N, C-alpha and C positions, 0 to 999 in steps of 0.2 A: 504494500500500500504506500501511498504518498501522503502528503499533509497539506494544510491550508494556510491562509494568510494570517489569521488571527494569532497573536502571540499566545504561547501556552503558559501563561502565568497563573492560571486557576480562574474559577468563576468569579471570585471577589474582585480580582484585578480587572477582569473583562467588564464587569458591571460598573465599576467605578471609573473605568477608562484610564487606568494607571499604566497599562502596558502598551508601549508604542507598537505600531504595525510595521514601521520600517526603522532601521538604525542608520543615522546619517554618517556615523564614524565607523572605523574598522573594528572597534572593540566588541567582543562577543559577550553578551549578557549572561548572568548566572542562570537565567531560565533556559537560554539556548544551550548552555553547558550541561544542564540536567538532561535535556533531550539528547544531546550528542553522546552522553555517557550511557544512556539506555539503548540507543540505536547504534548500529555500526555499518561502515562501508566496507567494500571489498578492497584489500590491498592491491595496488596496481600490478605488483609482481605476480598475482594470481591469474592474470591474463594468460599466463603460459599454460594453464590447464584448459583442456577442451571442455571439461565439466568442472564447474566450481565446487570445491569441497564445501560441505554443508556449513562448517564453521567460518568459512571465508565469504560466503554469499551475503550480499547486503541485507540489512534487516531494518524495517521501520515498524514500530509498534506504537499506536496512538496512545493507549492507556495501559492497563495491566494485562499480563498474559493470563488468560482464563485457566482455571483448574478444571479439567474435564474428566469425568468418570466414563470411560468408553462403554461400560456395561449398561449404563442408564441413558447414554446419548442416543438421540434419534435425529435423523434428517427428515423434516416434513416438507411436502410440496403441495401447495394448495392455492386458494384464491379463485380466479376465473378459469376453473378446470372442471371437467366432468367427473374426475375421480381423484380424491385426495390420497396422497401417499405418505407413508411413514416407514422409514427404512433404518435398520440397524447398520452398524459398520460391517457386520458379517454379511448382511443382505447386499451391500454395495460391492463387497469383495467377491461376491458370487456372480456379479454381472460381468459382461464382456470387459476384458482388461486391455488397456492400451498404454504405451509409454511414448513420450516425446520430449526431445530436447527443446527447451524454450528459454530465451533470454528475457529476464525481467529487469526493468529499470524504473526507479522512482521518478514520478513526474516533477519532483522538486530538485532533481539532480542538477547541480550547478547554481543553486540559489545563492550560496554564499559569495559567488563571484559577481553578483549584481551590485551596483552602486546607485542609490542607497540599497541596503540589504533588507529584503522583506524578512520579518522576524518569525522564524519557525525553525524546523530542523535545519541546521546550517551545513547542508551538503556542499562538497566541492565538486569532484567529478566521478567519485567511485561508487555511487549508489546503484550497483548493477550486479548481476550474476547470471550464470548460465547453468541450469540444472536439468536433470532428467526427471520428469514428473510422470508418475504412474497412477492411473485411476480408471474411471469409467466415463464414457462420453456423456455430457450433459444432455445432448439432444434426445437420446433414447428415453431418459426419464421424463422430459417434457412431453414427448409423444405419448408415453404410457399414461400420463395424467389427462390426455385429451383436452388441450386448451379450447376454451369457448371462442366463438368467432370474434367476440368483442375484445379479447385479451390483446394488449398492445405492448406491455413491458413486463420484464421479469425482475423482481426485487430480491436481492441476496442479503441476508442478515447474519452477521457474525455474533458470537457470544461476548465479544469485548465491549465494555461499556465505559462511559466517562462523560466529562463535560467539555464541550468546545463551543465557542461562541456564546457562552452563557446558557447552553442548552444541554440538558442531560439526555443521552442518546446511546443507542447501540450503533456499531458501525454498519451502515447499510449503503449499498450502491445498486443501481439498476442498469440493465441493458435492454435494448429493443428485443422483442421476441425473435426477430430475424437474426440479430447478432448473437443472441444466446443459443440459437439453434444451429450455429455454424458447426461443422463436423469436428473441428479441432478443439472446441471448448471442452474443458475437462474438469471433472470432480476428482481431485487428486488426494490420495491417502499415503503416497510414498514419494520420497525425494531421494534421488540417487540410489534407488534400490532398497531404501530402508524406510520404516514408518516415519511419518512427519514428526519432527521434534516439536516440543511445546511452543517454542518461539516462532516456528514456521507454520503453525496453524493446526496442530493435532486436535482432533482426529481427521479433519477434512477441510480442504480449501478449494476455492475456485481458481482455475488457471485459464486465462483468456489470452491466447497467443497473439502477439502484436500490439496489445494495449499496455499503457503505462501501469505501474504497480497499484494504483488506487482501485483498479477493477478486480484485482486478485484477492477477493474477500477471504480472510483467514477465519478459522474456528467456525466454519459455516454450520448453521443449524436449521435455517429455514429458507425456502425458495417460494416466492409468492407471485403469481401472475396477476397483474392489475390492468384496469381498463384505461386509466389516465396516466399521463406522465408523472413519474415519481419526483417529489420535490424535497426529499430529505436533505439534511444539512450537508452531508458528504457528497451529495449529487449537485446541490445548488444551495448556497453560493460557492461552495468549495470546488476546487479543481477547474478553474476557469482562467484563461489568459485575458486579463482585464487591465485597462490603463489606469484605473483608480479603484478605490473601495466602493465608490458609488456606481461604478459601471460593471454590469454582470459579465460582459465580454463573451468569449467563445469557450465552450467546454473542451477540456482536455480529453483526447481519445487515444489515437494510435501513436506509437513511439516514432519520433523524428530520427533521421539518420545520425549516427554518431560513430566515431572511431576513437579508440584509446590505444596508446602505446605503453609497453613496459619501459619505464624510465631507464636509460642505459647507465652503466657505470655504478658508482656508489654515491650515497647521498650525504650531505651535511645534515647533522642531527636536527637543527632548528630550521634553517632556511629551506631544506630539501633541494638545494642546488646540487646537480649531479657533477661528478668528477670522473674523467676517464683519460687513458693514455692515447696518443695518436695511433692511427692505423685503421684497419678494417673493422667496422662495428656493425653488427646485424641489429637493426631496429625491427621490433616485432610487436604485434598487437592484435586486436580484434575490432570488427566493425559490425553494426547491426542496424536494422530499421524495421518498423512495423508496417511500412507502406509498400515494401517490395524487396527483392533480393539485392544484396550489395553487389554492385557490378564494377566499382572502382574505389580504390583508396589511393590518395596522393600524399606525398611526404614533402615537407619543406624543412631545410636546415637553416633557413635564413629568415625565420620569423614570419613566413607567409609571403615573401617576395619572390621566391623561386619554388617550383613544384616539380616533382618527378613521380611517375607511377610506381606503386608498390606491387609486388607479386602477391596475387590472391591464392589462398589455399581453398580446399573444398568446404562447402557449406553443408553440414551434416543433415540439417532439417530446415524446413522452410522458415521457421521462426527462431532459429538459433543464430548465434554470432558467427562471423566468418573470419578465419585467421588471415593475416597478411605479414609480409616481411619486406625489408628494404636494406640493401647493403650500402652503408655510408663509409666513405673513406675520410675519416676525421683527421683534420690537421689542427695544429695548436691554435687556440683562440677561444672566444666565448660565442655561444650559439643559443638560439631559441628554436627548438624543434617543434614542428606541428604535424598533425595528420588530419586528413579530411576525407570523408566518405560520401559516396553518391549511390543512390539505389535505382532499381529498374523502373520506378515510377517517375523518374526525373527529378527527385529531390536531392539537393546538394547541401551538405553541412555548411553553415555560414561561418564567416570569420568572426562576426559579432552577432549578438542577439538583442533585439529591442527589449528594454526593461518592461516588466509587468508587475502589478501590485502583489500577486501571490508568489512570485518567484518561480513560475512554472516554465518547463520546456526550454531551458537554456542549453541548447546543443551547440554552442559556439566551439570552435576547434580548441583542442588541448594545446597548451604551450608549456614546454619543458625547458628550463634553463640548464645549460651544460657548459662546463669549463673543460677544455681539452689541453693537456700539457704534460710533458715529461717531468716527473717528480712533483707534480702538483699535490698528490696525496702521499704523505710519508707512510712507509710500512711500519705498522705497530703490532706489538704482541697483543693477543686477546686480553682484555681487562674487564673488570666489573664495572657496573654503572657509576 
């Protein structure tokens, strides 16, 4: 899931108007640190893995991780249907089983790079992961319930609850009936071949390939077909690209193209500037898009002033990331490395992204500062912190 524009300072702060919606300076607030400590991003060096290990996959949890007794848990499917369903976890595991590699990305990825910074989870670039999800197709369950002709949307409700925008709520999102009935939409109970961990939505979560993380409802316990557009908080006003808090803007849906590289060399502890010796250096990374296949990744070693095509590797599944590599002959000096993806639908990753009030969909190119030089980094023996 992803997050919204209102600062997470609690209901009292929201009601009294004490928590700013944007931060004009670079300092991270204590409220944002609380969020950053509870949620975590994927280390960029994990881009080397085809499938992201569970503990490295990005994680966004709005409130608390629910405690679920699988023996008493049920998934209900009702609303505008001819037949109400209630299924146990064993029932779901007895249905046709499919597995698919899917790249998930938080809609707020890149929020902390906006100026001024919308106050919420302060993601940089690493709110992403590629996992193999196993479960049963959602479409078959919807068809088994026999939707009524008037049914228009499908609402997914999780067990996680809390307060946001001064409203007590469960996490709920909707999809159109057409979108929910796509063949690849999945009710997942396994991640990378193992049961879902508590933080990733045990016992069941929704996986909607191609969509940003807010659509991937965790701790799923009910599916409801409704006749009118759903207006819950996480659907509206949350997750919109808007110019101001007064403007609703456009809803966030599918993932925009992005490419990330494994930063080469070794990092400085605080600045994260990279250091490496002159010579041949293989730059590598992954690229993905929810709008089409990745058909090009270009690399710049001059801060975006010069570009060369990277070599693309195979894309394992339609909605997983695609590997790429580029051989750079690094000479002594200081550099800003960039990578830029394009997809088969004609979308190209921008050099910059226009600011928006919720800090959504910032897919501007990654920039990595590198210093190349002989003897720049002294050889040291391993030492404690």
